[in-house]
DRENTORKOL-3810 file (N, C-alpha, C; in nm, 4 decimals):
REM DRENTORKOL-3810
@n.u->0.0862; n.v->-0.0858; n.w->-0.0061; ca.u->-0.0021; ca.v->0.0265; ca.w->-0.0098; c.u->0.0716; c.v->0.1353; c.w->0.0035
@n.u->0.0491; n.v->0.2572; n.w->-0.1059; ca.u->0.1586; ca.v->0.3685; ca.w->-0.0902; c.u->0.0172; c.v->0.4654; c.w->-0.0349
@n.u->0.1537; n.v->0.5057; n.w->0.0442; ca.u->0.0715; ca.v->0.6287; ca.w->0.1532; c.u->0.1244; c.v->0.7754; c.w->0.1174
@n.u->0.0804; n.v->0.8621; n.w->0.0270; ca.u->0.0947; ca.v->0.9666; ca.w->0.0408; c.u->0.1363; c.v->1.0737; c.w->0.1839
@n.u->0.3018; n.v->1.1125; n.w->0.1365; ca.u->0.2894; ca.v->1.1724; ca.w->0.3210; c.u->0.3815; c.v->1.3500; c.w->0.2716
@n.u->0.2468; n.v->1.4946; n.w->0.2997; ca.u->0.2848; ca.v->1.5822; ca.w->0.3001; c.u->0.2554; c.v->1.6545; c.w->0.4178
@n.u->0.3406; n.v->1.7548; n.w->0.4191; ca.u->0.3583; ca.v->1.8729; ca.w->0.5516; c.u->0.3345; c.v->2.0001; c.w->0.4942
@n.u->0.3255; n.v->2.0946; n.w->0.5745; ca.u->0.3605; ca.v->2.2193; ca.w->0.5459; c.u->0.3390; c.v->2.3013; c.w->0.4208
@n.u->0.2125; n.v->2.2966; n.w->0.3672; ca.u->0.1412; ca.v->2.2868; ca.w->0.2533; c.u->0.0936; c.v->2.4928; c.w->0.2811
@n.u->0.0734; n.v->2.5636; n.w->0.3949; ca.u->0.0598; ca.v->2.6648; ca.w->0.3862; c.u->0.0068; c.v->2.7258; c.w->0.3032
@n.u->-0.0826; n.v->2.7059; n.w->0.2703; ca.u->-0.1936; ca.v->2.7489; ca.w->0.1628; c.u->-0.2031; c.v->2.7876; c.w->0.0063
@n.u->-0.0884; n.v->2.6614; n.w->0.0230; ca.u->-0.0199; ca.v->2.6501; ca.w->-0.1494; c.u->-0.0711; c.v->2.5808; c.w->-0.2387
@n.u->-0.2593; n.v->2.6305; n.w->-0.2994; ca.u->-0.3687; ca.v->2.5468; ca.w->-0.3491; c.u->-0.2573; c.v->2.4558; c.w->-0.4685
@n.u->-0.1766; n.v->2.5219; n.w->-0.5738; ca.u->-0.1047; ca.v->2.5273; ca.w->-0.6874; c.u->-0.0587; c.v->2.3653; c.w->-0.6554
@n.u->0.0519; n.v->2.3663; n.w->-0.5478; ca.u->0.1145; ca.v->2.2584; ca.w->-0.5068; c.u->0.0740; c.v->2.1680; c.w->-0.4817
@n.u->-0.0483; n.v->2.1830; n.w->-0.3592; ca.u->-0.1509; ca.v->2.0641; ca.w->-0.3282; c.u->-0.2081; c.v->2.0034; c.w->-0.4017
@n.u->-0.2664; n.v->2.0837; n.w->-0.5527; ca.u->-0.2853; ca.v->2.0026; ca.w->-0.6556; c.u->-0.2155; c.v->1.9284; c.w->-0.7353
@n.u->-0.0713; n.v->2.0168; n.w->-0.7268; ca.u->-0.0142; ca.v->1.8744; ca.w->-0.8485; c.u->0.0308; c.v->1.7364; c.w->-0.7287
@n.u->0.0346; n.v->1.7716; n.w->-0.6107; ca.u->0.0340; ca.v->1.6335; ca.w->-0.5459; c.u->0.0000; c.v->1.5398; c.w->-0.5104
@n.u->-0.1648; n.v->1.6175; n.w->-0.5205; ca.u->-0.2571; ca.v->1.4801; ca.w->-0.5495; c.u->-0.3137; c.v->1.4543; c.w->-0.6210
@n.u->-0.2143; n.v->1.5094; n.w->-0.7800; ca.u->-0.1973; ca.v->1.4312; ca.w->-0.9309; c.u->-0.1481; c.v->1.3378; c.w->-0.9438
@n.u->-0.0734; n.v->1.3322; n.w->-0.8509; ca.u->0.0820; ca.v->1.2675; ca.w->-0.8259; c.u->-0.0207; c.v->1.0892; c.w->-0.7154
@n.u->-0.0642; n.v->1.1781; n.w->-0.6173; ca.u->-0.1164; ca.v->1.0888; ca.w->-0.5164; c.u->-0.2144; c.v->0.9396; c.w->-0.6127
@n.u->-0.3241; n.v->1.0686; n.w->-0.6924; ca.u->-0.3451; ca.v->0.9521; ca.w->-0.7592; c.u->-0.2939; c.v->0.8851; c.w->-0.8813
@n.u->-0.1956; n.v->0.9579; n.w->-0.9562; ca.u->-0.0972; ca.v->0.8325; ca.w->-1.0223; c.u->-0.0517; c.v->0.7422; c.w->-0.9880
@n.u->-0.0021; n.v->0.7245; n.w->-0.8583; ca.u->0.0395; ca.v->0.5776; ca.w->-0.8306; c.u->-0.0541; c.v->0.5311; c.w->-0.7534
@n.u->-0.1759; n.v->0.5532; n.w->-0.7297; ca.u->-0.2850; ca.v->0.4996; ca.w->-0.6922; c.u->-0.2561; c.v->0.5210; c.w->-0.5038
@n.u->-0.2415; n.v->0.6404; n.w->-0.4302; ca.u->-0.1891; ca.v->0.6469; ca.w->-0.2972; c.u->-0.3538; c.v->0.5896; c.w->-0.2382
@n.u->-0.3301; n.v->0.4844; n.w->-0.1599; ca.u->-0.4088; ca.v->0.4658; ca.w->-0.0789; c.u->-0.4669; c.v->0.4905; c.w->0.0494
@n.u->-0.3936; n.v->0.6642; n.w->0.1229; ca.u->-0.4421; ca.v->0.7581; ca.w->0.1611; c.u->-0.3269; c.v->0.8679; c.w->0.1674
@n.u->-0.3754; n.v->0.9461; n.w->0.2667; ca.u->-0.2592; ca.v->1.0860; ca.w->0.2091; c.u->-0.2453; c.v->1.0848; c.w->0.3859
@n.u->-0.1124; n.v->1.1135; n.w->0.4775; ca.u->-0.1105; ca.v->1.1893; ca.w->0.5426; c.u->-0.0775; c.v->1.3748; c.w->0.5262
@n.u->-0.1351; n.v->1.4411; n.w->0.6521; ca.u->-0.0214; ca.v->1.5708; ca.w->0.6461; c.u->-0.0021; c.v->1.5981; c.w->0.7198
@n.u->0.1023; n.v->1.6166; n.w->0.8281; ca.u->0.1766; ca.v->1.6886; ca.w->0.9364; c.u->0.1130; c.v->1.7599; c.w->0.9888
@n.u->0.0629; n.v->1.8556; n.w->0.9416; ca.u->0.0047; ca.v->2.0103; ca.w->0.9780; c.u->0.0304; c.v->2.1302; c.w->0.8612
@n.u->0.0070; n.v->2.2565; n.w->0.9449; ca.u->0.0231; ca.v->2.3794; ca.w->0.8687; c.u->-0.0588; c.v->2.3913; c.w->0.7361
@n.u->-0.1561; n.v->2.3441; n.w->0.7150; ca.u->-0.2184; ca.v->2.3255; ca.w->0.6242; c.u->-0.2502; c.v->2.5081; c.w->0.6110
@n.u->-0.2837; n.v->2.5620; n.w->0.7055; ca.u->-0.2882; ca.v->2.7171; ca.w->0.7058; c.u->-0.4649; c.v->2.7940; c.w->0.6817
@n.u->-0.5545; n.v->2.7037; n.w->0.5576; ca.u->-0.6465; ca.v->2.7623; ca.w->0.4976; c.u->-0.7642; c.v->2.6044; c.w->0.5443
@n.u->-0.8881; n.v->2.6600; n.w->0.5162; ca.u->-0.9876; ca.v->2.5264; ca.w->0.4948; c.u->-0.9376; c.v->2.4780; c.w->0.3441
@n.u->-0.9465; n.v->2.5954; n.w->0.2897; ca.u->-0.9314; ca.v->2.5064; ca.w->0.1311; c.u->-0.8526; c.v->2.4536; c.w->0.0790
@n.u->-0.7494; n.v->2.4404; n.w->0.2077; ca.u->-0.6016; ca.v->2.3415; ca.w->0.1210; c.u->-0.6950; c.v->2.2214; c.w->0.1885
@n.u->-0.7614; n.v->2.1710; n.w->0.3190; ca.u->-0.8091; ca.v->2.0594; ca.w->0.3408; c.u->-0.8860; c.v->2.0064; c.w->0.2244
@n.u->-0.9800; n.v->2.1250; n.w->0.1898; ca.u->-1.0905; ca.v->2.0484; ca.w->0.1001; c.u->-1.0274; c.v->1.9997; c.w->-0.0435
@n.u->-0.9182; n.v->2.0677; n.w->-0.1016; ca.u->-0.8155; ca.v->2.0262; ca.w->-0.1906; c.u->-0.8110; c.v->1.8794; c.w->-0.1928
@n.u->-0.7211; n.v->1.8634; n.w->-0.0931; ca.u->-0.6534; ca.v->1.7183; ca.w->-0.0018; c.u->-0.8056; c.v->1.6653; c.w->0.0233
@n.u->-0.9160; n.v->1.6813; n.w->0.0545; ca.u->-0.9959; ca.v->1.5589; ca.w->0.0190; c.u->-1.0684; c.v->1.5555; c.w->-0.0566
@n.u->-1.0946; n.v->1.6601; n.w->-0.1877; ca.u->-1.1702; ca.v->1.6327; ca.w->-0.3211; c.u->-1.1454; c.v->1.4948; c.w->-0.3499
@n.u->-0.9701; n.v->1.4558; n.w->-0.3448; ca.u->-0.9222; ca.v->1.3630; ca.w->-0.4310; c.u->-1.0396; c.v->1.2433; c.w->-0.3975
@n.u->-1.0646; n.v->1.1934; n.w->-0.2580; ca.u->-1.1301; ca.v->1.1249; ca.w->-0.2780; c.u->-1.0559; c.v->0.9713; c.w->-0.2069
@n.u->-0.9432; n.v->1.0317; n.w->-0.1406; ca.u->-0.8554; ca.v->0.9042; ca.w->-0.0760; c.u->-0.8792; c.v->0.9673; c.w->0.0784
@n.u->-0.9073; n.v->0.8160; n.w->0.1480; ca.u->-0.8986; ca.v->0.8841; ca.w->0.3024; c.u->-0.7165; c.v->0.9555; c.w->0.3611
@n.u->-0.7912; n.v->1.0191; n.w->0.4392; ca.u->-0.6913; ca.v->1.1324; ca.w->0.4438; c.u->-0.6641; c.v->1.1484; c.w->0.6607
@n.u->-0.4994; n.v->1.1481; n.w->0.6720; ca.u->-0.5088; ca.v->1.1701; ca.w->0.8001; c.u->-0.4301; c.v->1.2688; c.w->0.8476
@n.u->-0.4202; n.v->1.3569; n.w->0.9352; ca.u->-0.3902; ca.v->1.4414; ca.w->0.9646; c.u->-0.3793; c.v->1.5547; c.w->1.0385
@n.u->-0.3224; n.v->1.6551; n.w->1.1079; ca.u->-0.2571; ca.v->1.7275; ca.w->1.2431; c.u->-0.2903; c.v->1.7952; c.w->1.2379
@n.u->-0.3062; n.v->1.9152; n.w->1.2899; ca.u->-0.3179; ca.v->2.0844; ca.w->1.2693; c.u->-0.1122; c.v->2.0905; c.w->1.3659
@n.u->-0.1222; n.v->2.2099; n.w->1.2780; ca.u->0.0383; ca.v->2.2888; ca.w->1.2879; c.u->0.0338; c.v->2.4066; c.w->1.3238
@n.u->0.1427; n.v->2.4000; n.w->1.3768; ca.u->0.1456; ca.v->2.5616; ca.w->1.5026; c.u->0.1006; c.v->2.6786; c.w->1.3731
@n.u->0.0700; n.v->2.6835; n.w->1.2625; ca.u->0.0271; ca.v->2.7907; ca.w->1.1705; c.u->-0.0947; c.v->2.7447; c.w->1.1194
@n.u->-0.1849; n.v->2.6446; n.w->1.1671; ca.u->-0.2646; ca.v->2.6617; ca.w->1.1385; c.u->-0.3762; c.v->2.7452; c.w->1.2507
@n.u->-0.4817; n.v->2.7709; n.w->1.1281; ca.u->-0.5693; ca.v->2.8759; ca.w->1.2008; c.u->-0.6824; c.v->2.7198; c.w->1.2842
@n.u->-0.6728; n.v->2.6394; n.w->1.3650; ca.u->-0.7478; ca.v->2.6238; ca.w->1.4855; c.u->-0.8938; c.v->2.5969; c.w->1.3942
@n.u->-1.0393; n.v->2.7232; n.w->1.4411; ca.u->-1.1636; ca.v->2.7109; ca.w->1.3756; c.u->-1.1776; c.v->2.5817; c.w->1.2491
@n.u->-1.1146; n.v->2.7039; n.w->1.1908; ca.u->-1.1045; ca.v->2.7065; ca.w->1.0216; c.u->-1.0622; c.v->2.5318; c.w->1.0290
@n.u->-0.9772; n.v->2.5201; n.w->1.0107; ca.u->-0.8679; ca.v->2.3815; ca.w->0.9638; c.u->-0.9801; c.v->2.2412; c.w->1.0450
@n.u->-0.9584; n.v->2.3149; n.w->1.1580; ca.u->-0.9868; ca.v->2.1745; ca.w->1.2539; c.u->-1.1758; c.v->2.1247; c.w->1.2160
@n.u->-1.2380; n.v->2.2052; n.w->1.1961; ca.u->-1.3736; ca.v->2.2112; ca.w->1.1276; c.u->-1.3854; c.v->2.1077; c.w->1.0023
@n.u->-1.2701; n.v->2.1662; n.w->0.8920; ca.u->-1.2660; ca.v->2.0816; ca.w->0.7599; c.u->-1.2348; c.v->1.9476; c.w->0.7979
@n.u->-1.1527; n.v->2.0009; n.w->0.8849; ca.u->-1.0927; ca.v->1.8068; ca.w->0.8694; c.u->-1.1757; c.v->1.7334; c.w->1.0249
@n.u->-1.2513; n.v->1.7749; n.w->1.0888; ca.u->-1.3259; ca.v->1.6587; ca.w->1.1403; c.u->-1.4046; c.v->1.6123; c.w->1.0347
@n.u->-1.4822; n.v->1.7497; n.w->0.9906; ca.u->-1.5703; ca.v->1.6630; ca.w->0.9069; c.u->-1.5694; c.v->1.5620; c.w->0.7964
@n.u->-1.4538; n.v->1.6042; n.w->0.7382; ca.u->-1.3543; ca.v->1.5041; ca.w->0.5787; c.u->-1.2385; c.v->1.3984; c.w->0.6150
@n.u->-1.2192; n.v->1.4026; n.w->0.7382; ca.u->-1.0673; ca.v->1.3255; ca.w->0.7379; c.u->-1.0822; c.v->1.1960; c.w->0.7954
@n.u->-1.0226; n.v->1.0832; n.w->0.7225; ca.u->-1.0858; ca.v->0.9669; ca.w->0.7901; c.u->-0.9937; c.v->0.9858; c.w->0.9958
@n.u->-0.9209; n.v->1.0561; n.w->0.9483; ca.u->-0.8553; ca.v->1.0566; ca.w->1.1045; c.u->-0.7963; c.v->1.1589; c.w->1.1447
@n.u->-0.8107; n.v->1.1815; n.w->1.2789; ca.u->-0.7771; ca.v->1.3467; ca.w->1.2571; c.u->-0.7301; c.v->1.3497; c.w->1.4553
@n.u->-0.6970; n.v->1.4550; n.w->1.4884; ca.u->-0.6302; ca.v->1.4887; ca.w->1.6423; c.u->-0.5645; c.v->1.6264; c.w->1.5826
@n.u->-0.5690; n.v->1.6905; n.w->1.6911; ca.u->-0.5033; ca.v->1.8261; ca.w->1.6937; c.u->-0.3475; c.v->1.8289; c.w->1.7021
@n.u->-0.2977; n.v->1.6981; n.w->1.8183; ca.u->-0.1696; ca.v->1.7673; ca.w->1.8000; c.u->-0.0891; c.v->1.6187; c.w->1.7790
@n.u->-0.1054; n.v->1.5057; n.w->1.8194; ca.u->-0.0624; ca.v->1.3879; ca.w->1.7839; c.u->-0.2126; c.v->1.3076; c.w->1.7260
@n.u->-0.1643; n.v->1.1982; n.w->1.5633; ca.u->-0.2376; ca.v->1.1275; ca.w->1.5757; c.u->-0.1615; c.v->0.9717; c.w->1.5483
@n.u->-0.2662; n.v->0.9060; n.w->1.6095; ca.u->-0.2051; ca.v->0.7267; ca.w->1.5441; c.u->-0.2879; c.v->0.6563; c.w->1.5132
@n.u->-0.2307; n.v->0.5500; n.w->1.4232; ca.u->-0.3453; ca.v->0.4304; ca.w->1.3277; c.u->-0.2316; c.v->0.3785; c.w->1.3194
@n.u->-0.3227; n.v->0.2460; n.w->1.2759; ca.u->-0.2721; ca.v->0.1731; ca.w->1.1321; c.u->-0.3442; c.v->0.1604; c.w->1.0388
@n.u->-0.2370; n.v->0.1444; n.w->0.9629; ca.u->-0.2588; ca.v->0.0845; ca.w->0.7501; c.u->-0.2090; c.v->-0.0316; c.w->0.8005
@n.u->-0.2540; n.v->-0.1209; n.w->0.7076; ca.u->-0.1826; ca.v->-0.2387; ca.w->0.6210; c.u->-0.0945; c.v->-0.2546; c.w->0.7637
@n.u->-0.1278; n.v->-0.2970; n.w->0.8613; ca.u->-0.0814; ca.v->-0.3698; ca.w->0.9383; c.u->0.0530; c.v->-0.2709; c.w->0.9877
@n.u->0.0744; n.v->-0.1180; n.w->0.9397; ca.u->0.1911; ca.v->-0.0975; ca.w->1.0591; c.u->0.1049; c.v->0.0458; c.w->1.1204
@n.u->0.1767; n.v->0.0359; n.w->1.2262; ca.u->0.1598; ca.v->0.1394; ca.w->1.3184; c.u->0.2016; c.v->0.2765; c.w->1.3250
@n.u->0.1529; n.v->0.3951; n.w->1.2480; ca.u->0.1644; ca.v->0.5002; ca.w->1.2345; c.u->0.1476; c.v->0.6418; c.w->1.3165
@n.u->0.2646; n.v->0.7005; n.w->1.3583; ca.u->0.2296; ca.v->0.8361; ca.w->1.4491; c.u->0.2478; c.v->0.9944; c.w->1.3260
@n.u->0.1547; n.v->1.0713; n.w->1.3671; ca.u->0.1934; ca.v->1.2116; ca.w->1.2865; c.u->0.2080; c.v->1.3395; c.w->1.3985
@n.u->0.2574; n.v->1.3726; n.w->1.3548; ca.u->0.3013; ca.v->1.5012; ca.w->1.4402; c.u->0.3531; c.v->1.5940; c.w->1.3901
@n.u->0.2997; n.v->1.7380; n.w->1.4182; ca.u->0.3804; ca.v->1.8535; ca.w->1.3790; c.u->0.5409; c.v->1.9114; c.w->1.3966
@n.u->0.5253; n.v->1.8877; n.w->1.5385; ca.u->0.6944; ca.v->1.9072; ca.w->1.5603; c.u->0.7644; c.v->1.8027; c.w->1.6218
@n.u->0.7901; n.v->1.7429; n.w->1.6174; ca.u->0.8744; ca.v->1.6301; ca.w->1.6591; c.u->0.9673; c.v->1.6398; c.w->1.8235
@n.u->0.9682; n.v->1.7808; n.w->1.8184; ca.u->1.0460; ca.v->1.8092; ca.w->1.9433; c.u->0.9251; c.v->1.8226; c.w->2.0120
@n.u->0.8362; n.v->1.7839; n.w->2.0364; ca.u->0.7332; ca.v->1.7458; ca.w->2.1381; c.u->0.6810; c.v->1.6371; c.w->2.1757
@n.u->0.6957; n.v->1.5633; n.w->2.2923; ca.u->0.6705; ca.v->1.4010; ca.w->2.3375; c.u->0.5755; c.v->1.3608; c.w->2.3240
@n.u->0.5870; n.v->1.2328; n.w->2.2518; ca.u->0.5326; ca.v->1.1072; ca.w->2.1917; c.u->0.5727; c.v->1.0272; c.w->2.2413
@n.u->0.4449; n.v->0.9937; n.w->2.4018; ca.u->0.4046; ca.v->0.8650; ca.w->2.4136; c.u->0.4059; c.v->0.7404; c.w->2.3470
@n.u->0.4319; n.v->0.6094; n.w->2.4077; ca.u->0.4879; ca.v->0.5091; ca.w->2.3448; c.u->0.5053; c.v->0.5644; c.w->2.2249
@n.u->0.6360; n.v->0.5864; n.w->2.1755; ca.u->0.7182; ca.v->0.6099; ca.w->2.0455; c.u->0.7949; c.v->0.4454; c.w->2.0297
@n.u->0.8101; n.v->0.3760; n.w->2.0505; ca.u->0.8822; ca.v->0.2270; ca.w->2.1037; c.u->0.7717; c.v->0.1599; c.w->2.0125
@n.u->0.5850; n.v->0.1804; n.w->1.9994; ca.u->0.5171; ca.v->0.1140; ca.w->1.9553; c.u->0.5232; c.v->0.0916; c.w->1.8292
@n.u->0.5714; n.v->0.2041; n.w->1.7643; ca.u->0.5368; ca.v->0.2728; ca.w->1.6133; c.u->0.6658; c.v->0.2030; c.w->1.5515
@n.u->0.5838; n.v->0.2240; n.w->1.4493; ca.u->0.6519; ca.v->0.1369; ca.w->1.3164; c.u->0.7333; c.v->0.2841; c.w->1.2987
@n.u->0.6365; n.v->0.4046; n.w->1.2320; ca.u->0.7199; ca.v->0.5098; ca.w->1.1666; c.u->0.5807; c.v->0.6265; c.w->1.2287
@n.u->0.6784; n.v->0.7782; n.w->1.2662; ca.u->0.6136; ca.v->0.8712; ca.w->1.3180; c.u->0.6797; c.v->0.9888; c.w->1.2110
@n.u->0.5468; n.v->1.0081; n.w->1.1391; ca.u->0.6153; ca.v->1.1192; ca.w->1.0474; c.u->0.5896; c.v->1.2848; c.w->1.1229
@n.u->0.6402; n.v->1.3859; n.w->1.0193; ca.u->0.6589; ca.v->1.4855; ca.w->1.1579; c.u->0.6725; c.v->1.6018; c.w->1.0291
@n.u->0.6376; n.v->1.7783; n.w->1.0375; ca.u->0.6905; ca.v->1.8409; ca.w->1.0034; c.u->0.7565; c.v->1.9646; c.w->1.0319
@n.u->0.7182; n.v->2.0927; n.w->1.0105; ca.u->0.7312; ca.v->2.1996; ca.w->1.1122; c.u->0.9167; c.v->2.2541; c.w->1.0511
@n.u->0.9572; n.v->2.2061; n.w->1.0298; ca.u->1.0910; ca.v->2.2114; ca.w->0.9504; c.u->1.1204; c.v->2.2724; c.w->0.8220
@n.u->0.9702; n.v->2.1898; n.w->0.7260; ca.u->1.0442; ca.v->2.2201; ca.w->0.5959; c.u->1.1410; c.v->2.1486; c.w->0.5627
@n.u->1.2285; n.v->2.0145; n.w->0.6324; ca.u->1.3291; ca.v->1.9665; ca.w->0.5373; c.u->1.2968; c.v->1.7898; c.w->0.5436
@n.u->1.3311; n.v->1.7651; n.w->0.4643; ca.u->1.3665; ca.v->1.5827; ca.w->0.4472; c.u->1.4605; c.v->1.5249; c.w->0.4826
@n.u->1.3800; n.v->1.4532; n.w->0.5693; ca.u->1.4585; ca.v->1.3748; ca.w->0.6906; c.u->1.4118; c.v->1.2680; c.w->0.7276
@n.u->1.5483; n.v->1.1489; n.w->0.7170; ca.u->1.4758; ca.v->1.0008; ca.w->0.8165; c.u->1.5894; c.v->0.9894; c.w->0.8907
@n.u->1.5144; n.v->0.9502; n.w->0.9946; ca.u->1.6511; ca.v->0.9076; ca.w->1.1432; c.u->1.5281; c.v->0.7971; c.w->1.1625
@n.u->1.5844; n.v->0.7691; n.w->1.3514; ca.u->1.5233; ca.v->0.6507; ca.w->1.3830; c.u->1.5015; c.v->0.6989; c.w->1.5554
@n.u->1.4378; n.v->0.7172; n.w->1.6515; ca.u->1.4304; ca.v->0.6128; ca.w->1.8067; c.u->1.3280; c.v->0.6251; c.w->1.8755
@n.u->1.4063; n.v->0.5216; n.w->1.9475; ca.u->1.3772; ca.v->0.4423; ca.w->2.0299; c.u->1.2711; c.v->0.3248; c.w->1.8878
@n.u->1.3395; n.v->0.3056; n.w->1.8645; ca.u->1.2642; ca.v->0.1296; ca.w->1.7360; c.u->1.2061; c.v->0.2064; c.w->1.6153
@n.u->1.1657; n.v->0.3247; n.w->1.6542; ca.u->1.1038; ca.v->0.3643; ca.w->1.5211; c.u->1.1451; c.v->0.4826; c.w->1.4520
@n.u->1.0976; n.v->0.4182; n.w->1.3403; ca.u->1.1446; ca.v->0.5499; ca.w->1.2239; c.u->1.0889; c.v->0.6690; c.w->1.1670
@n.u->1.1292; n.v->0.7504; n.w->1.2086; ca.u->1.1191; ca.v->0.9345; ca.w->1.2189; c.u->1.1433; c.v->0.9555; c.w->1.0749
@n.u->1.0031; n.v->1.0528; n.w->1.0576; ca.u->1.0042; ca.v->1.0940; ca.w->0.9278; c.u->0.9714; c.v->1.2624; c.w->0.8245
@n.u->1.0021; n.v->1.3105; n.w->0.8120; ca.u->1.0145; ca.v->1.4301; ca.w->0.7815; c.u->0.9573; c.v->1.4120; c.w->0.6315
@n.u->0.8621; n.v->1.4416; n.w->0.5492; ca.u->0.8339; ca.v->1.4927; ca.w->0.3615; c.u->0.8997; c.v->1.5622; c.w->0.2925
@n.u->0.9244; n.v->1.7176; n.w->0.4254; ca.u->0.9409; ca.v->1.8114; ca.w->0.3550; c.u->0.8213; c.v->1.9122; c.w->0.3649
@n.u->0.7861; n.v->2.0075; n.w->0.2441; ca.u->0.6805; ca.v->2.1081; ca.w->0.2534; c.u->0.6234; c.v->2.0998; c.w->0.1466
@n.u->0.5493; n.v->2.2043; n.w->0.1280; ca.u->0.5100; ca.v->2.2273; ca.w->0.0005; c.u->0.4608; c.v->2.3329; c.w->-0.0671
@n.u->0.4739; n.v->2.4872; n.w->0.0604; ca.u->0.4864; ca.v->2.5842; ca.w->0.0706; c.u->0.5882; c.v->2.6698; c.w->-0.0145
@n.u->0.6814; n.v->2.6456; n.w->-0.0789; ca.u->0.7262; ca.v->2.7088; ca.w->-0.1991; c.u->0.8312; c.v->2.6377; c.w->-0.3151
@n.u->0.8774; n.v->2.4736; n.w->-0.2144; ca.u->0.8396; ca.v->2.4044; ca.w->-0.3315; c.u->0.7852; c.v->2.2739; c.w->-0.3387
@n.u->0.8190; n.v->2.2136; n.w->-0.4168; ca.u->0.7275; ca.v->2.0650; ca.w->-0.4099; c.u->0.8200; c.v->1.9443; c.w->-0.3160
@n.u->0.7985; n.v->1.9548; n.w->-0.1785; ca.u->0.8945; ca.v->1.8346; ca.w->-0.1684; c.u->0.7848; c.v->1.7191; c.w->-0.0392
@n.u->0.8009; n.v->1.6205; n.w->-0.0819; ca.u->0.7029; ca.v->1.5391; ca.w->-0.0159; c.u->0.7563; c.v->1.3695; c.w->-0.0525
@n.u->0.6608; n.v->1.2647; n.w->0.0961; ca.u->0.7187; ca.v->1.1230; ca.w->0.0590; c.u->0.6624; c.v->1.0368; c.w->0.0430
@n.u->0.6815; n.v->0.9243; n.w->0.0025; ca.u->0.5847; ca.v->0.8260; ca.w->0.0044; c.u->0.6187; c.v->0.7278; c.w->0.0527
@n.u->0.4861; n.v->0.6652; n.w->0.1456; ca.u->0.5216; ca.v->0.5520; ca.w->0.2084; c.u->0.4562; c.v->0.4234; c.w->0.1472
@n.u->0.5965; n.v->0.3146; n.w->0.1449; ca.u->0.5610; ca.v->0.1886; ca.w->0.0835; c.u->0.5855; c.v->0.0926; c.w->0.2319
@n.u->0.3614; n.v->0.0677; n.w->0.2114; ca.u->0.3982; ca.v->-0.0140; ca.w->0.3779; c.u->0.4281; c.v->-0.1969; c.w->0.3340
@n.u->0.3736; n.v->-0.2248; n.w->0.2665; ca.u->0.4656; ca.v->-0.3484; ca.w->0.1757; c.u->0.5867; c.v->-0.3608; c.w->0.1914
@n.u->0.6818; n.v->-0.2553; n.w->0.1402; ca.u->0.8141; ca.v->-0.3272; ca.w->0.1590; c.u->0.8755; c.v->-0.2278; c.w->0.2433
@n.u->0.8064; n.v->-0.0997; n.w->0.3227; ca.u->0.8859; ca.v->-0.0269; ca.w->0.4092; c.u->0.9280; c.v->0.0756; c.w->0.3618
@n.u->0.9670; n.v->0.0801; n.w->0.2120; ca.u->0.9975; ca.v->0.1789; ca.w->0.1524; c.u->0.9640; c.v->0.3323; c.w->0.1640
@n.u->1.0328; n.v->0.4416; n.w->0.2092; ca.u->0.9830; ca.v->0.5616; ca.w->0.2006; c.u->1.0624; c.v->0.6190; c.w->0.0606
@n.u->1.0373; n.v->0.6912; n.w->-0.0243; ca.u->1.0501; ca.v->0.7502; ca.w->-0.1387; c.u->1.0499; c.v->0.9485; c.w->-0.0855
@n.u->1.1848; n.v->0.9820; n.w->-0.1203; ca.u->1.1504; ca.v->1.1174; ca.w->-0.0917; c.u->1.1463; c.v->1.1955; c.w->-0.2251
@n.u->1.0289; n.v->1.2954; n.w->-0.2692; ca.u->1.0419; ca.v->1.2772; ca.w->-0.3488; c.u->1.0100; c.v->1.4856; c.w->-0.3859
@n.u->1.1170; n.v->1.5082; n.w->-0.4650; ca.u->1.1998; ca.v->1.6817; ca.w->-0.5036; c.u->1.1028; c.v->1.7247; c.w->-0.6161
@n.u->1.0761; n.v->1.7991; n.w->-0.6054; ca.u->1.0318; ca.v->1.8296; ca.w->-0.7696; c.u->1.0446; c.v->1.9914; c.w->-0.8239
END
């Protein structure tokens, strides 16, 4: 199963549409957004593609506007930290990795944003991955739950 992982779109609708077109081409089974949507329109653009969306809020999000849109349409949503299971993989999503994550050692992978830099590391047995940002450039990741491979994409 392929999962599109994005973050820090900061209201850039053009880049979001481009990346969602990529998600359709690769038949992504889900989309993860690691926060800093900035607008409800950003949420709607991602949701309109009909792929299940899992998302959180970032420090730049206008809580009521973005939160309302996510609550109405996302498959999974939490304000600060979301954990869920897809294809037998335990996945965590947080905006700022400096925030404490309870039971990180029970997760296979944690996706985060905030720094706008693509990066992969490991902490307490979990892979820690930042897909990059969509604000000024097109940087994202694709997580293949079957192979465990994470591909970073920069366009």
